[in-house]
C-alpha positions as CSV (number, residue, x, y, z in Angstrom):
1,M,-13.9,-4.2,-8.1
2,V,-11.4,-4.2,-5.3
3,T,-7.9,-3.4,-6.0
4,I,-4.9,-5.1,-3.7
5,W,-1.6,-4.0,-3.7
6,H,-0.3,-7.3,-2.9
7,N,3.1,-9.0,-1.7
8,P,2.9,-12.8,-2.0
9,R,5.7,-13.4,-0.1
10,C,3.8,-11.3,3.0
11,S,1.4,-13.1,5.0
12,K,-0.8,-10.4,6.0
13,S,-1.3,-9.7,2.3
14,R,-2.4,-13.2,1.8
15,E,-4.6,-13.1,4.2
16,A,-6.4,-10.0,2.9
17,L,-6.2,-11.8,-0.6
18,A,-7.5,-14.9,1.0
19,Y,-10.5,-12.9,2.7
20,L,-11.0,-10.7,-0.3
21,E,-11.7,-14.2,-2.1
22,A,-13.8,-15.4,0.4
23,K,-16.0,-12.5,0.4
24,G,-16.5,-13.4,-3.2
25,M,-15.1,-10.0,-4.4
26,K,-13.9,-9.5,-8.2
27,T,-10.3,-8.7,-7.2
28,E,-7.7,-7.0,-9.3
29,V,-4.1,-8.1,-8.3
30,F,-1.6,-5.4,-8.5
31,K,1.9,-7.1,-7.8
32,Y,3.8,-3.6,-7.3
33,L,6.9,-4.9,-6.1
34,D,6.9,-6.0,-9.8
35,E,5.0,-3.6,-11.8
36,P,6.3,0.0,-12.7
37,L,5.2,2.4,-10.2
38,T,4.4,6.0,-11.0
39,T,4.5,9.2,-8.8
40,A,0.8,9.9,-10.1
41,M,0.1,6.4,-8.7
42,L,1.0,7.1,-5.6
43,S,-0.3,10.5,-5.0
44,V,-4.2,9.2,-5.9
45,L,-3.3,6.5,-3.1
46,L,-2.7,8.5,-1.0
47,H,-5.0,10.5,-1.4
48,Q,-7.8,7.4,-1.5
49,L,-6.0,6.6,2.2
50,G,-6.4,10.1,3.4
51,I,-2.9,9.9,5.0
52,P,0.3,11.5,4.2
53,A,3.3,9.7,2.8
54,R,5.4,8.5,5.6
55,E,2.0,6.7,6.9
56,L,2.9,4.5,4.2
57,M,6.1,3.8,4.6
58,R,7.6,0.5,6.2
59,T,10.3,2.8,9.0
60,K,11.6,-0.2,10.0
61,E,13.0,-1.0,6.4
62,A,16.7,-1.1,6.0
63,V,16.5,1.1,3.0
64,Y,14.1,3.6,5.2
65,K,17.3,4.0,7.2
66,D,20.0,3.9,4.3
67,L,18.4,6.4,2.2
68,G,17.9,8.9,6.0
69,L,14.4,9.5,4.7
70,Q,13.8,10.0,8.7
71,D,15.0,13.4,8.3
72,V,13.3,14.2,4.9
73,H,10.0,16.0,5.7
74,D,9.2,16.7,1.9
75,E,6.3,14.5,0.9
76,A,7.4,14.7,-3.2
77,Q,10.7,13.2,-1.9
78,L,8.9,10.4,0.0
79,I,6.2,10.0,-2.5
80,E,9.6,9.7,-5.0
81,A,11.6,7.1,-2.4
82,M,8.6,5.1,-2.9
83,V,8.6,5.1,-6.7
84,A,12.2,3.7,-6.5
85,N,11.9,1.8,-3.3
86,P,8.5,0.0,-4.0
87,R,9.7,-2.1,-0.6
88,L,9.0,0.8,1.3
89,I,5.4,0.5,0.9
90,E,3.2,-0.5,3.6
91,R,0.9,-3.8,2.6
92,P,-1.5,-5.1,1.8
93,V,-3.4,-1.8,0.5
94,V,-7.1,-2.5,-0.5
95,I,-8.4,-0.1,-2.8
96,Y,-12.6,-0.1,-3.1
97,E,-15.1,2.4,-4.7
98,G,-12.7,5.4,-4.3
99,R,-11.2,5.1,-1.0
100,A,-8.8,2.9,0.2
101,V,-6.9,0.8,3.5
102,V,-3.7,-0.7,4.5
103,G,-5.2,-4.2,5.7
104,R,-3.4,-4.2,9.1
105,P,-5.0,-5.4,10.8
106,L,-7.5,-7.2,8.1
107,E,-10.4,-5.5,9.9
108,K,-10.0,-2.5,8.3
109,V,-10.3,-4.3,4.9
110,G,-14.0,-5.3,6.5
111,E,-14.6,-1.6,7.3
112,L,-14.1,-0.4,3.7
113,L,-16.0,-3.0,2.2
114,A,-19.1,-2.9,4.2
């Protein structure tokens, strides 16, 4: 089972989902903009990704600048900001067998599944 944190309005996210479907992968779609997030969920995801919180953030989003997140260095605060503002989360995120990747570029998804 593969899980994709998916934003249907994002072309890269749609490409990743189509790639998984073309591979015949049984896929769970998690629409993270519509579903409630928790700090625990994001903490687990960051562990699976093996990256700090800021690397999962869309730093060019207006809300990133509006909240002054460029000056925040506390992981817990960055995670809370993503829980409160899921638009900050980079997409798509694909999870498989306890590991995860941000699917940009799409080749990273193929590497995860290999």
